[in-house]
C-alpha positions, -999 to +999 in steps of 0.1 A: -463+172-485-427+172-477-420+192-508-439+221-493-419+218-461-386+218-481-398+248-502-408+267-471-375+260-453-354+271-483-376+302-488-372+313-452-335+307-452-332+330-482-356+355-466-334+356-435-303+360-456-317+392-471-315+408-436-352+411-429-361+418-393-367+387-371-403+399-365-410+400-402-395+366-407-416+351-378-447+368-392-441+355-428-433+320-415-466+319-395-485+330-426-468+305-449-473+277-423-510+286-421-512+285-459-493+252-459-518+236-435-546+248-458-528+232-488-522+200-470-558+197-459-571+200-495-585+169-511-575+160-536-540+172-527-527+201-547-494+196-565-471+225-556-458+226-592-494+234-604-498+265-582-497+295-605-487+330-595-523+342-601-536+318-574-511+331-549-520+367-558-557+360-554-551+342-521-530+371-506-554+397-519-583+379-504-565+376-471-556+413-471-593+422-478-605+400-449-580+411-423-568+446-431-595+464-452-625+458-430-648+488-430-633+504-461-658+512-488-662+485-515-650+508-543-618+516-524-607+479-520-618+471-556-593+498-568-567+484-545-572+449-560-570+462-595-537+479-588-520+449-572-531+425-599-516+445-628 
């Protein structure tokens, strides 16, 4: 999926140009590389053009729930999800 790699490179170039800290760029790059590996491993392959914003939002929200909100009551994270999806 060379298109993914080109998309990632152009996004990161733009991200750096915004003046974001190097640590934030490195973190974002690592997360996007990880997601890219997941996309590349899917069978059948996913066409990048077919990825809608809702899928990205769901994926990011799911990741946040699994990694940052452990131990928080279910109702609290449900409210959080509703707020970020509207």
